[in-house]
C-alpha positions as CSV (number, residue, x, y, z in Angstrom):
1,M,41.1,-87.7,28.0
2,K,44.5,-85.7,28.4
3,R,46.3,-88.4,30.2
4,T,44.9,-91.2,27.9
5,T,46.3,-89.1,24.8
6,R,49.7,-88.7,26.6
7,R,50.2,-92.4,27.2
8,L,49.4,-93.5,23.8
9,K,51.6,-91.3,22.2
10,R,54.6,-92.2,24.7
11,Q,53.9,-95.7,23.5
12,Y,53.9,-95.0,20.0
13,R,57.0,-93.1,20.5
14,A,58.5,-95.8,22.2
15,A,57.4,-98.5,20.0
16,R,57.3,-96.9,16.8
17,S,55.0,-99.6,15.4
18,N,52.2,-99.4,13.0
19,A,49.9,-101.0,15.8
20,S,50.3,-98.2,18.3
21,D,50.1,-95.1,15.8
22,P,46.2,-95.4,14.8
23,A,45.4,-95.7,18.6
24,W,47.0,-92.7,19.1
25,R,45.8,-90.7,16.3
26,A,42.4,-91.9,17.0
27,Q,42.3,-91.1,20.5
28,F,43.7,-87.8,19.8
29,D,41.0,-87.1,17.1
30,K,38.5,-88.0,20.1
31,Q,39.8,-85.6,22.3
32,R,39.8,-82.7,19.8
33,V,36.1,-83.6,19.4
34,L,35.5,-83.3,23.1
35,F,37.6,-79.9,23.6
36,Q,35.4,-78.4,20.5
37,T,32.3,-80.0,21.8
38,K,33.1,-78.4,25.5
39,Y,34.0,-75.2,24.0
40,A,30.8,-75.1,22.4
41,S,28.7,-76.0,25.2
42,Y,30.6,-73.5,27.3
43,W,29.7,-70.4,25.5
44,S,26.1,-71.8,24.9
45,S,25.5,-72.2,28.6
46,T,27.3,-68.8,29.3
47,V,25.0,-67.1,26.8
48,T,21.9,-68.6,28.6
49,E,22.9,-67.9,32.0
50,N,23.4,-64.1,31.2
51,R,20.6,-63.6,28.7
52,D,19.0,-61.1,31.1
53,A,22.4,-59.6,32.0
54,S,23.4,-57.3,28.7
55,K,26.8,-56.1,30.6
56,L,28.2,-59.4,31.7
57,L,27.1,-61.1,28.2
58,W,29.0,-58.4,26.1
59,S,31.8,-58.7,28.6
60,K,32.0,-62.5,28.0
61,V,31.5,-61.8,24.0
62,N,34.6,-59.2,24.0
63,V,36.4,-62.2,25.7
64,L,36.1,-63.5,21.9
65,L,36.4,-60.6,19.9
66,R,39.3,-58.9,21.2
67,P,42.7,-60.2,21.1
68,P,44.7,-61.2,24.2
69,T,47.0,-58.2,25.0
70,A,50.3,-58.6,26.6
71,P,50.6,-57.5,30.3
72,T,52.0,-54.2,31.0
73,T,55.0,-53.9,33.1
74,S,55.7,-50.9,35.2
75,S,58.7,-49.9,37.3
76,H,56.2,-47.6,39.5
77,T,56.4,-48.5,43.3
78,V,53.1,-49.0,45.6
79,D,54.1,-45.4,47.4
80,D,54.4,-43.9,43.7
81,F,51.0,-44.4,42.9
82,V,49.7,-43.5,46.3
83,S,51.1,-40.4,46.2
84,F,50.1,-39.7,42.7
85,C,46.5,-40.3,43.5
86,V,46.4,-38.3,46.8
87,G,48.1,-35.4,45.2
88,K,46.0,-35.2,42.3
89,V,42.7,-35.3,44.5
90,D,44.3,-32.6,46.8
91,K,45.1,-30.5,43.7
92,I,41.6,-30.5,42.6
93,R,40.2,-30.0,45.9
94,Q,42.5,-26.8,46.6
95,A,41.5,-25.6,43.2
96,T,37.9,-25.8,43.9
97,S,38.0,-24.5,47.5
98,G,36.6,-21.0,46.7
99,A,33.5,-22.4,44.8
100,P,30.6,-21.2,46.6
101,P,28.4,-24.4,48.6
102,P,26.1,-26.3,46.5
103,V,22.6,-25.6,46.1
104,I,20.7,-29.0,46.2
105,Q,17.4,-28.9,45.3
106,M,15.5,-31.7,47.7
107,R,12.6,-33.6,46.5
108,H,9.8,-35.0,48.7
109,V,9.9,-38.4,48.3
110,A,9.0,-41.3,50.7
111,Q,11.9,-42.1,53.0
112,F,13.7,-45.2,52.8
113,S,14.4,-45.9,56.4
114,H,15.1,-49.7,56.2
115,F,16.0,-53.0,54.2
116,S,13.4,-55.5,53.6
117,P,14.9,-59.2,54.2
118,V,16.5,-60.8,51.2
119,T,15.4,-64.4,50.5
120,S,17.3,-67.2,49.7
121,K,16.1,-67.3,46.1
122,Q,16.9,-63.5,45.7
123,I,20.6,-64.5,46.4
124,I,20.6,-67.5,44.2
125,N,19.5,-65.4,41.5
126,L,22.1,-62.7,42.4
127,L,24.6,-65.3,42.3
128,A,23.5,-66.3,39.2
129,V,24.3,-63.3,37.1
130,A,27.4,-62.3,39.4
131,P,30.9,-62.3,37.4
132,S,33.0,-65.1,38.1
133,K,36.1,-62.4,39.5
134,C,37.9,-63.3,42.3
135,C,40.1,-61.8,45.1
136,S,42.8,-62.7,47.1
137,L,40.9,-61.8,50.2
138,D,38.3,-64.4,49.5
139,P,38.4,-67.8,51.3
140,L,37.0,-69.5,48.3
141,P,37.0,-69.2,44.6
142,T,33.7,-67.3,43.5
143,W,33.1,-70.1,40.7
144,I,32.8,-72.7,43.6
145,I,30.2,-70.0,45.4
146,K,28.4,-69.8,41.8
147,K,28.5,-73.5,41.2
148,L,27.2,-74.6,44.7
149,K,24.9,-71.4,45.2
150,H,21.9,-73.7,46.4
151,V,24.1,-75.2,49.1
152,F,25.7,-71.2,50.3
153,A,22.5,-69.4,49.6
154,T,21.2,-69.7,53.4
155,V,24.1,-68.7,54.9
156,L,24.9,-66.2,52.7
157,C,21.2,-64.7,53.3
158,S,21.7,-65.1,57.1
159,L,24.8,-63.1,56.5
160,C,23.3,-60.0,54.2
161,N,20.1,-60.0,56.6
162,S,22.4,-59.5,59.8
163,L,24.5,-56.9,58.2
164,L,21.3,-54.7,56.4
165,S,19.8,-55.1,59.9
166,S,22.3,-53.8,62.0
167,G,23.9,-51.7,59.7
168,V,27.3,-52.4,60.3
169,M,29.9,-53.6,57.7
170,P,32.5,-55.7,59.3
171,A,36.1,-54.2,58.6
172,S,37.3,-57.0,57.1
173,Q,34.6,-56.4,54.3
174,K,36.0,-52.9,53.8
175,H,39.4,-54.0,52.8
176,A,40.0,-53.9,48.9
177,I,43.1,-54.8,46.8
178,V,44.0,-51.8,44.8
179,L,45.5,-52.4,41.3
180,P,46.8,-49.9,38.9
181,R,45.3,-50.5,35.5
182,L,46.3,-48.4,32.2
183,K,43.0,-46.4,31.1
184,K,43.6,-47.4,27.7
185,P,46.0,-49.8,25.5
186,G,48.8,-48.1,24.1
187,L,49.3,-45.3,26.8
188,D,52.7,-44.6,28.0
189,P,53.4,-47.2,31.2
190,T,56.0,-44.8,32.5
191,I,53.6,-41.8,33.4
192,L,51.6,-42.1,36.5
193,S,48.4,-40.7,34.7
194,S,48.2,-43.4,32.4
195,Y,46.9,-45.6,35.1
196,R,43.5,-45.7,36.8
197,P,43.4,-47.6,40.4
198,I,40.9,-50.3,40.3
199,S,39.7,-51.7,43.9
200,N,39.2,-55.3,43.9
201,L,36.7,-56.0,46.6
202,S,35.8,-59.6,48.6
203,F,32.7,-61.2,46.9
204,L,30.6,-60.8,49.9
205,S,31.1,-57.1,50.2
206,K,30.2,-57.3,46.5
207,L,27.1,-59.3,47.0
208,V,26.0,-57.1,50.0
209,E,26.4,-54.1,47.5
210,R,24.1,-56.0,44.9
211,V,21.8,-56.6,47.5
212,V,21.7,-52.7,48.7
213,T,21.5,-51.6,45.0
214,A,18.4,-53.8,44.2
215,H,16.7,-52.2,47.0
216,F,17.6,-48.7,46.4
217,I,16.9,-49.1,42.7
218,S,13.3,-50.6,43.6
219,H,12.8,-47.4,46.0
220,A,13.9,-45.0,43.1
221,E,11.9,-46.7,40.6
222,E,8.6,-46.0,42.5
223,N,9.3,-42.5,43.9
224,K,11.4,-41.1,41.1
225,P,13.8,-39.2,42.8
226,F,16.3,-39.1,39.8
227,P,16.2,-36.1,37.3
228,D,14.3,-37.4,34.0
229,R,17.4,-36.8,31.7
230,Q,19.9,-38.8,33.8
231,S,20.8,-42.1,31.7
232,S,23.8,-43.4,33.9
233,Y,23.1,-46.0,36.6
234,R,19.4,-46.5,35.9
235,R,17.7,-49.7,34.5
236,D,17.0,-49.7,31.0
237,H,19.3,-46.7,30.5
238,S,22.7,-46.1,29.0
239,T,25.1,-44.3,26.7
240,E,22.7,-44.9,24.0
241,T,19.7,-43.4,25.5
242,A,21.6,-40.4,26.4
243,V,23.0,-40.1,23.0
244,L,19.2,-40.6,21.4
245,C,17.8,-38.0,23.9
246,V,20.5,-35.4,22.5
247,H,20.4,-36.1,18.8
248,N,16.6,-35.8,19.0
249,D,17.0,-32.3,20.8
250,L,19.3,-31.4,17.8
251,V,16.8,-32.5,15.1
252,H,14.1,-30.8,16.8
253,A,16.0,-27.9,17.0
254,I,17.1,-27.7,13.3
255,D,13.3,-28.4,12.5
256,E,12.6,-25.2,14.3
257,Q,15.4,-23.5,12.7
258,W,17.1,-22.6,15.9
259,I,20.8,-22.2,16.3
260,T,22.6,-25.2,18.4
261,G,25.2,-25.2,20.4
262,L,26.5,-28.3,22.2
263,V,28.8,-28.2,25.3
264,M,30.4,-31.3,26.5
265,L,31.9,-31.4,30.0
266,D,34.5,-33.7,31.4
267,L,35.1,-33.8,35.2
268,S,38.5,-34.9,36.1
269,A,38.6,-37.9,38.8
270,A,34.9,-37.2,39.2
271,F,34.3,-40.1,41.9
272,D,37.4,-39.6,43.7
273,T,36.8,-36.4,44.5
274,V,33.2,-36.8,45.6
275,D,32.5,-34.7,49.0
276,Q,31.4,-37.2,51.3
277,S,29.7,-34.8,53.6
278,I,27.4,-33.7,50.7
279,L,26.7,-36.9,49.4
280,L,25.7,-38.3,53.0
281,S,23.9,-35.0,53.1
282,V,21.7,-35.8,50.1
283,L,21.1,-39.5,50.9
284,E,20.0,-38.6,54.5
285,R,17.5,-36.0,53.3
């Protein structure tokens, strides 16, 4: 369509005749209508495809609501970011090294000892809701795999089942492209603490992660190992449910004429400083 419009435009500019002008303008109007139709069709299909995944749906809607931001330029090197991130974690660990060992109350629940084989239909459903993000480590663009999900489902299903049954993830799927991103718009790009490291993983590793997550969530919902008040990383829970819970407690306390204090705690580099030995011990027991 665009090639035809450009060709007619060149003909009009070369001839400057009354006969070529209407043809070019009619073609341009036809192209504009097509673009508008394709634009509406894209967003309609996007909303339909993500109707059961609210997080993905809102991320798409934010593309429409938020204006594009200029790319952030930084003079920092890779070594600068690595030294800062490693040093930050080391300082936190050193500051908490004298803390007593954690007392973890174990709950007696059924053991999660193996993964059930995943089916091609489950892979197709996961591909349908997976974001179309790409990584330079991927041999194929993600959108091609999603577009041909019925073709790739069998191969991906076999790969996932093989990895889960063996319990071994290939070294190639453990690599990530780490990118520094500003935590908030407007932060000073010259300060290293303004950045957050984002790991861009291969599509296959993220797919295996989603399969594992689905199995674990199913096990967790059946055996209920989570605290009742935990809102993060749970289905049908979010920051909204956490706020509603706190608000309800405050209103209830006021009705009972109690004095209420609210303490809010934010952990610095919470995920980066997770003790892996403690985490593995909790998962094992």
